[in-house]
C-alpha positions as CSV (number, residue, x, y, z in Angstrom):
1,X,10.4,245.9,123.9
2,X,11.5,242.3,123.4
3,X,13.4,243.3,120.3
4,X,15.5,245.8,122.3
5,X,16.2,243.2,125.0
6,X,17.2,240.7,122.2
7,X,19.6,243.3,120.7
8,X,21.1,244.1,124.1
9,X,21.6,240.4,124.9
10,X,23.2,239.9,121.5
11,X,25.5,242.8,122.1
12,X,26.5,241.6,125.6
13,X,27.2,238.1,124.2
14,X,29.4,239.5,121.5
15,X,31.3,241.6,124.0
16,X,31.7,238.8,126.4
17,X,33.1,236.6,123.7
18,X,35.8,239.2,123.0
19,X,36.7,239.5,126.6
20,X,37.5,235.8,127.1
21,X,40.8,235.9,125.2
22,X,43.6,235.9,127.7
23,X,47.2,236.9,126.9
24,X,49.9,234.1,126.8
25,X,51.7,233.3,130.0
26,X,55.0,235.0,130.6
27,X,58.0,233.2,129.0
28,X,55.9,232.0,126.0
29,X,57.4,233.0,122.7
30,X,55.5,235.9,121.0
31,X,55.0,234.0,117.7
32,X,55.9,230.7,116.1
33,X,58.4,232.6,113.8
34,X,60.5,233.5,116.8
35,X,60.4,230.0,118.3
36,X,63.4,227.8,117.4
37,X,62.5,225.1,114.8
38,X,63.1,221.5,115.9
39,X,63.8,220.0,112.5
40,X,63.0,221.7,109.2
41,X,60.8,219.6,106.9
42,X,62.2,218.8,103.5
43,X,61.2,221.3,100.9
44,X,59.9,219.8,97.6
45,X,61.4,221.2,94.4
46,X,59.5,224.1,93.1
47,X,57.0,223.4,90.3
48,X,58.5,224.3,86.9
49,X,56.3,224.0,83.9
50,X,58.0,221.5,81.5
51,X,58.2,222.2,77.8
52,X,54.9,221.7,76.0
53,X,54.2,218.0,75.1
54,X,52.7,217.0,71.8
55,X,49.2,216.9,73.3
56,X,46.9,219.5,74.9
57,X,47.0,219.1,78.7
58,X,44.9,222.1,79.6
59,X,42.6,221.3,82.6
60,X,45.0,218.8,84.1
61,X,46.6,219.4,87.5
62,X,50.1,221.0,87.4
63,X,51.8,218.0,88.9
64,X,50.2,215.7,86.2
65,X,51.5,218.0,83.5
66,X,54.9,218.0,85.1
67,X,54.9,214.2,85.2
68,X,53.6,213.9,81.6
69,X,56.5,216.2,80.4
70,X,59.1,214.2,82.4
71,X,57.6,210.9,81.1
72,X,57.6,212.1,77.6
73,X,61.2,213.3,77.9
74,X,62.1,209.8,79.3
75,X,60.4,208.1,76.4
76,X,62.5,210.3,74.0
77,X,65.7,209.3,75.7
78,X,66.6,212.1,78.2
79,X,65.5,210.0,81.2
80,X,63.8,212.5,83.5
81,X,62.0,211.2,86.5
82,X,61.6,212.8,90.0
83,X,61.7,209.6,92.0
84,X,60.6,211.2,95.3
85,X,57.6,212.9,93.6
86,X,56.8,209.7,91.6
87,X,56.6,207.8,94.9
88,X,54.6,210.4,96.8
89,X,52.3,212.1,94.2
90,X,49.7,210.1,92.3
91,X,49.1,212.9,89.8
92,X,52.8,213.0,88.9
93,X,53.0,209.2,88.7
94,X,50.0,208.9,86.4
95,X,51.2,211.8,84.3
96,X,54.7,210.3,84.0
97,X,53.2,206.9,83.0
98,X,50.9,208.5,80.5
99,X,53.8,210.6,79.1
100,X,55.9,207.5,78.5
101,X,53.0,205.7,76.8
102,X,52.0,208.6,74.6
103,X,55.5,209.7,73.6
104,X,57.1,206.3,73.3
105,X,58.0,204.8,69.9
106,X,55.1,203.1,68.2
């Protein structure tokens, strides 16, 4: 008998939890997509895989690989560096520095 009481109590608790959600007050936008945006955040450049460097970078994060490719290109004379990403992303910065060191003239 106690098992039936437990099951009924569990069912009532579940139903009570569903009933506590109230609709938004009138005048509230239906969804955030319809609400006017205050200021759009700057969108970072999309990730584009650089040409393969002379070393195997499998297993490294994508931003590290991007930084390594840009650093390698910089060391070879084309001067590629995403300054905003270099300042904000440690993986890109480390990859760029490693790319310059690895691909630089010895």
